[in-house]
Residue, then its C-alpha position, 0 to 999 in steps of 0.5 A: x677219197x673226197x679229201x684227196x680230190x679236194x687237195x688235188x684241185x686246190x694244188x693244181x687247178x691249172x693242170x686240171x683245166x689243161x687235162x679237161x681241155x685235152x679230154x674235150x679235144x680227144x672226144x671232138x676228134x673221135x666224134x669227127x672221125x666217126x662221122x667222117x665216113x658218112x660225109x664222104 
């Protein structure tokens, strides 16, 4: 399994960065949506 992860990271580091940015943005939107009712 570690070999597979290493091969994925070496083949497409740009895609991994984009995926990480997408995950962070989704969590930010989720946190904002959960805090929004308390702000109103």
